[in-house]
N, C-alpha and C positions, 0 to 999 in steps of 0.2 A: 504494499500499500504506499502511495506517495501522498504527502500532505504538505501544503504550502501555507505559510503565514503571510497574508497580504497586509502590508503596512507594518511599520516597525516602531510605532509610537509606544506609548505606555502599554496598551492592551496587547499590541502585536508582540512585543518582546516578553511580556508576561506569559502569553501563550507559547512563545518560542522556548520558554523554560522547559516545557514538557517535551520539546522536540530537539533541543540543543545537543551538541556532542559532549558526551561525558568523558573527561580525561582520567579522572579517578574518583574516589568516594565523595569529594567535595568540590571539585573544580570542573567547570563547564565552559564552553565557548559557543556563541551563536553568531549568525550572519544574516544580514537583510540588505536590501538594495539601497536604502538611505542611511545605513550605518557606515561610518568611516572605519574601515578595517574590520575588526571583529568585537563583539561584545564579550566581555569576560564575566563569568558567573562563579559565585561561591555559594555553597550550601552550608548553613549553620543550624542543624536540627530542623525546626519548623520554619526557619527564616531562609530566604534566598536573596542574594544580591547580584544585580547586573550593573556593570560599569561600561559605558559606551559613549561615543560621540555621534550625534545624529545630525544629518543635514536637514535643517528646518527651513521651509520656504518663507521668506519675509520680503514683501514688496517686490516680487519678481526675481529675487536673488536667493541663494542658499546660504544660510548662516550655520556654522558649526557650534552646536550646543552640547555641553557635557552633561550626561545624565548619571545620577547616582540613584539607582532604582531598587527599592527593597520590596519583597513580597513576604507577608507574614501569614502563614496558614493558621487559622483560628480553630477549625475543625474540619470534618469531611465536606462541609457545604460552603464555608466562608473563608475568603482570603482578602487581606487588605494590602493594597499596593500603594507605597509611598514613594514619590519621585521628587528629587531635588535637581533643578536644572541651573547650570552655571555657565558663564561666559567670562573668560579671563580671570577665573577664580571668584567671581562675584555672583552671588545668587540672583537669578533673574526670574525664577518661578518655582513653585512648589505645588504638588498635586497629590491628593489622596483619593483613591478609588476603592470601593468595596465591591468584590465579586461574590455573588450568591448563586450557587448551583441549585437548580430546581430538582 
């Protein structure tokens, strides 16, 4: 079976967590069309972290934004995704998303 993750924003890379290449027990890597290079992932028990640089369209141009993206599994149905976005080391945005499985 082949699966593609369309879009690599917060939810795309969160989904890619389940499809990423596992290097060992705690280290992963993922790729997407608008990620510069590869996303590096780390697993810490029920928490997962992705670090990556994303090409974000802004006024007809692409800006490189660094993401520090955490996913916290609450139980079998709920996960919380917390992402911090920076440019030149300065925080430009923060986002929290709650995923609930039916």
